[in-house]
C-alpha positions in Angstrom: 0.0 0.0 0.1 2.8 2.3 0.8 4.2 1.8 -2.7 1.0 2.6 -4.4 0.8 5.9 -2.2 4.2 6.9 -3.2 3.3 6.3 -6.9 0.1 8.1 -6.5 1.7 11.2 -5.1 4.5 11.2 -7.7 1.8 11.0 -10.5 -0.2 14.1 -8.9 2.9 16.1 -8.6 3.8 15.4 -12.2 0.3 16.1 -13.3 0.4 19.5 -11.5 3.7 20.3 -13.3 2.5 19.4 -16.8 -0.8 21.1 -16.4 1.0 24.4 -15.3 3.4 23.9 -18.5 0.6 23.9 -20.9 -0.2 26.9 -23.0 -3.8 28.4 -22.9 -5.8 28.5 -26.1 -5.6 32.1 -27.2 -5.9 33.7 -23.6 -9.0 31.6 -23.1 -8.2 31.4 -19.3 -11.1 33.6 -18.1 -13.5 32.3 -21.1 -15.8 30.4 -18.7 -16.5 33.6 -16.7 -17.5 36.0 -19.6 -20.2 35.6 -22.0 -18.5 37.2 -25.1 -15.1 35.3 -24.8 -16.8 31.9 -24.5 -18.9 32.2 -27.8 -15.8 33.0 -29.7 -13.7 30.2 -28.2 -16.6 27.7 -28.9 -16.3 28.4 -32.6 -12.6 28.2 -33.0 -11.3 24.5 -34.1 -9.2 22.8 -31.4 -5.6 22.5 -31.9 -3.8 19.5 -32.4 -2.7 17.3 -29.4 0.7 18.0 -28.3 3.0 15.6 -26.1 2.5 17.6 -23.2 -1.5 17.2 -23.6 -1.2 13.5 -24.3 1.2 13.0 -21.3 -1.4 14.9 -18.9 -4.2 12.6 -20.2 -2.1 9.5 -19.5 -1.1 10.7 -16.2 -4.8 11.6 -15.4 -5.9 7.9 -16.3 -3.1 6.6 -14.1 -4.1 8.9 -11.3 -7.7 7.7 -11.5 -6.6 4.0 -11.4 -4.2 4.6 -8.3 -7.1 6.5 -6.6 -9.4 3.4 -7.3 -6.5 1.0 -6.1 -6.0 2.9 -2.8 -9.7 3.1 -2.0 -10.0 -0.7 -2.6 -7.0 -1.3 -0.2 -8.1 1.1 2.4 -11.5 -0.7 2.9 -12.1 -2.7 6.1 -11.3 -6.4 5.8 -13.1 -7.8 8.9 -16.6 -9.0 8.3 -18.6 -7.9 11.1 -22.3 -9.1 11.5 -24.7 -6.8 9.6 -27.2 -6.5 12.8 -26.6 -6.1 16.3 -28.9 -8.9 17.0 -26.8 -11.5 15.3 -23.7 -10.5 17.1 -22.7 -12.8 19.9 -23.3 -11.7 23.4 -20.0 -10.5 25.3 -19.8 -9.4 28.7 -21.7 -10.0 32.1 -24.7 -11.8 31.8 -28.0 -11.1 33.5 -28.8 -14.0 36.2 -31.7 -16.1 35.6 -35.0 -15.3 37.4 -36.7 -18.3 39.0 -40.0 -18.9 37.3 -41.7 -20.6 40.1 -44.1 -18.4 42.1 -43.0 -17.5 45.5 -44.9 -19.0 48.6 -47.0 -16.6 50.5 -45.7 -15.5 53.9 -46.5 -17.7 56.8 -48.5 -15.9 59.4 -52.0 -14.7 60.5 -54.4 -14.2 57.5 -56.3 -11.3 59.6 -55.1 -8.1 61.1 -52.9 -8.5 64.0 -54.9 -7.7 67.4 -52.6 -6.6 70.3 -53.3 -9.0 73.4 -52.7 -7.4 76.8 
């Protein structure tokens, strides 16, 4: 997992460097924020793919693949029960209650009368 993490970080740093090296297409960096520039840039034909653009695309695919690999390696491996009802009881148990009814107390059935 550590090797994959190091590869992932190196790909990310390389991708940042390649993206910063690319030229903008006709100063279109702010084209998404203004209405007039975006219509003009949409009608222009795209430039041919250069090696830096292809390398960025390949690194993007590799970054996506390593991200999925890291996510799969980071998932929990233990298989716990889905419900708490199916989990075995662990800890102190409650003492069992006797199911037989208790005998009535022995003594007079009526009220106690004082004798002098």
